[in-house]
N, C-alpha and C positions, 0 to 999 in steps of 0.2 A: 442254422444255430451258430454257424460260424460268424454270420453278418452280426447277430445279435451280440455276440462277444466282441466284435471288431467295434461297433457303435459305443458299447459300454467302456470300452477301453479309451476310445478317443474323446469321450466327452469332456470338453473343457473344465479345468477347474476353477473354482473361484479365487478371485485375487486374495482374499482373506485367508486361503489356504497356503499361499506362496510367502515364505518367510521374506524373501526379498523385496515383496511389493508392500507387506503389512506388518513384518515382525519388528522387534525392537533392535533394528540393526545398528542404531546410534551408540548401542553399548558396547563399542568394540574393545574396551577395557574395562572390565566388571570390577568394581570395589565391593568385595563382599562384607565389607563393614557398613556399606551405605543400604540401608533400609528399602530405599525406592529402588535401588539395583537388584536387590534379593526377591523384592516384589515382583519385579518385571522378569526375572529368570524363571521363578517358580510359575508364574503364568504362562510363559513360554514352553515350559516343560510340559504342563498340562494340555496346551495346544498340541503339542506333538503328539498325545494321545489321541486326540480327536482325529488329527490327520493321519495317523497311523492306520484308524479304522476307516477313513475315508478312502485312503490309498487301497485298503483290502476289497472295499466294496467296489471301487472302480477298476480293480485289477491292475492297479500302477504298481510296477516293480522296479527295482534296481534304479537307474538312472532316471526313470520315469515318476519316481516315487518324490513326493512333495515333503514328507515327514522329517528326514534326516537333518536337514538344516536347523529345525527347532532347537535340537538339543546340541549338535556338533557345532554350531556357532559359540556355544559357551563352554566348549572342551568336555562334554560329557559324551558318553556312549551307551548304547542300549545294550543291556545284558539279558534282559528278560521281558517278554511280552506276558501280559495277564488276559487270558481269553476264557468268556463266559462259556459255561457249560451247557448252556440252554440254547442261545442263539449263535455261538461260536463267534462273537464280536469280541474286536479288542477293546477292552474296558480299562486298561492299566498298564502302566510300564513302569520299570524298574531301571534307573540310570545310576551310572557310575561316573564320579567326576575324574578326569584325566588331566593333571596339570603338565603344561609343556613348558612351562616357564620356571623362574626362579623368583617370581614376584611375591613378596612377603604377603600381601593380601589375599593370595591363592590358598594361603594355607588355612584360611577361616572358612574356605567354601566347604560344601557339604561333600562327604563322601559317597553318599547315596542319596537319591531322590525317588520317592515312590508316588507316582501321580496317578490320578484317577479322572477320567473325563466325565462329562454330564450326559444329558439325555440327547440323542441324535434323532431328529424327525425324519427318518428315512426308512423305506420298507424293510430294509434288514434288520434293523435295531428297534422301530418304533414300538412294537408290541411288549417286546422285553422290558425295554426301558420304561415304559409308561406303566407296567406294573409294578416295577421297583419304585416308581415315584408315588404309586399308591400305597405301598409298604412303609415309604417314609411318612406319609401322612398319618397312617396307623401307627406308627412307632414300632413297626415290625420287621425294619430293615435286617436287623442281626438274624432273622430266621432265613433270609435268602441265601441262594448257594454263591451268588455273585459276592456278597460280602464274607461268606465264609472262606472262599478262596483270596479274597483280598487280606483277610486276616491272617491266612497261613503265610502269604507271600511276605507281609510285613513282620511276622514273627520269625520267618527263615532268616530274613537280613539283620535283625536283630541279634538273632543267635550267633550268626557268624562275624558280624562286625564289631564286636566287643565294644570299645569306648568311641568307634568312629561316629562322625555326625551324621544322622539320618534325618531328612526331611519327609514330611508327609504334605502333599499338594493335591488340591481338587477344586473342579468347579461344579456348582449346582449338584446335582446327583453325586458326582463325584466327591464334592467337599463333605456330604453327608456321610458317604464311605470313610474318608479321612477322619472326620470328626469322631465317628463311632469307633474306628480303630485306635485312634489317638486316646479315647477315653480308656478303652479297655487296658491299654499298655500304661496309662497314667495310674490305673488303680493297682498295677502290679509293679510300681515304681520307675517306669520308665517314661520320661517326659521329652517326647520328640518335638522339635519344632515344626509346627504344621501352619501351612498356608492355605486358608480357606475361602475361596471366592463365591460370592453369591451363595452362601449356605443356605438351604431351606429353612425357614422359621414358619410352620404352618399354624398360624392364628390370624384373626384379623388385625393388620397392622394400625396401630395407633397414629401412624402419620396421615391417615387419611381424614382423622378428626382435627378440625382446625382450632377448635374452642378448647384451650388449654385446661380450664377448669372442668369441662365435660369430659375431656380426655381422662384427666386424672381421677375424677369422680368414677368413670367406667372401670379403669384399671384397678382401683382400690377395692371396689365393690367385687370385680372378678377374683382378686386374691383372697378376700374374706370367705368368698363363696367355695372356692377350691380347697381352702386350708380347712374350713368346716366340713366338707365333704370327706376330706382325704382323713380327718380325724374319726368322723362317723363311720367310714367304710372301712378302714384300716385297723383302726382302734389300736390293739397292744400290738399289730404287726409293724407299727412305725419303728423306723431304724434308730436303733440306740447310736449315741455318739461316735464310736469306733466305725461304725457301718455308714454313716452319714456321707452320702456321696459328694457333697460339698467339701467334706474334710479329705476324703479321698482323692478328689480331683483338684484340690485347692493348690497345689504345686505346679500346676500345668496351664501355661498361658498361651493358648494358640493364637494365631494372628487371623482376625476376621476382617473381610473386605466386602462392604456393602454399599449399596446404592439406594438413596431415598426413594427413587422413581421405580425401584422395583418390588414389586408387592411380595415376591417370593422370599426375599431377604431381608426387606426393610424392617421387619418386626424386631430384629436384635437391636436396632437403634432405641426403640420405646421399652424394650426388655431391661436393658441397663439402666436406662434414664429412671425408669419406674422403681427399680431394685433399690436406686441409690437415693430416691425420696423416701422411700418407705424405712430404709434404715436411719436416716436423718430425722424421720420422725417416731422413731423407736419402735418400729413394726417389723423390724427385720426378720424375727423370728417366724412371724405370720408369713411373710413373704418367701422365707425359705421353705416352708412346708407347701406353699402354693406353687413355687417354681418347679419343685419335684414331681408334680402331678399336672395331669391334665383332666379336665372335665369329662373328655370322651373316654379317657382310660378308666377313671374312676366309675362311669357308668356301665362300662363294658366287661368282658371276661377277661381283658388283658391285666386285669387287678391281680388274678391269681398267679401270673406269671412275674408281677412286681417289676414290670418294666418301667422305665424313666423316660420322660420326654427327651427327644434327640437334642433339642436346643438347650436343655439343663446344662449351663456353664457357670462355675463359680468366678472365674476370670477369664478376662480375652483383653487382646490388644486391638481396638475395633478402629478400623480405618473406613471413613465415610467419604465417597467420591462426591465432592461438592459441585463438580461442573454439571452442565446442562445435557440431558439426555434426549435425544430426538423423538426416541420411541422406546416401548418396552425391549426390544431386541437389543437396542444400545445399552439399555440400562442393565440388562441382565447378562450381556456378552461379556467372553472372556478378554477382548481386544483393549476395553477400557482401561486394564489394570498394567499396561505397559506403554501407555500413550506418554509420549515425551513431556507433553504438556499437562500432565496431570496435576489436579488441584484437589486435594483433600484434607480431611481432618483425622487425626489420630489419637485415640484417648484409651489410657491403660485403665482398666475396670478390674479391681483387685478384690479377692474376697478376704475379709478380716473376721 
């Protein structure tokens, strides 16, 4: 038994887990007004959650732990771990910023950052994480105990921080948790800065269709079918204007970071492009109804709970990584978002 513990403890860490080898240590002085700096810091804090869980799995403690540099380098301190009540894994963390300088730009730093990791395909976490991934696909993430714990943690920080700046941040499954928490708070009048890396968009991404006319035709047809089904199935239960999610969420503009080569998140590119085209053609109302529904939910019992698609967003600041990704792991990975040679395109999509 002792030998097994020793071998587990001595297993070498991947270089990607070590901040000094793969982190954004080039950001020795963070300019909090610089969008690229904020993106890099937010991604690093999410990586800190991943490494917290890997440290736990490998029994790396105190001086052997690899997680602390991912937040300490940017003058954050860890004030709370978020632990799953099913598999006891660390799925999130709450950081507090501690400024040790009188630098004016530090005044624009967040007071708190609440970060969530994505799926870890390791024995200790695989089962629970994959079940949550399936709940995301079915738009049932809000029913999970992990999300309920996350929501309680976010609400507790909002309650004690007053007007303090709070960030939400997450990657993959963690970005879905951040997105859902941000939506809930926005409907209550709290619009938190949210940094969502590779957020899941569960539909066939239009980027795989190269013919633009065919792609647009398919998207228009899908919108018409979904809007028609929504009216037929829900009828009088369609939301009136004050309860329209697009109206309730319109003041919130999260930051979305996607890679066209990542099929998990690339659907957001076509989502906003198609919506813009439909609005330009005078079919914005049809598209709004279609966006609030999915064919799966309309044809299943989820209609009874009136759930909305996770990806439904009125507005977003969408950043697309235009760099080459060698494989899916690179396209979906968190490391791309603090690359000093990052090349991307950012577009503001606003609901009007």
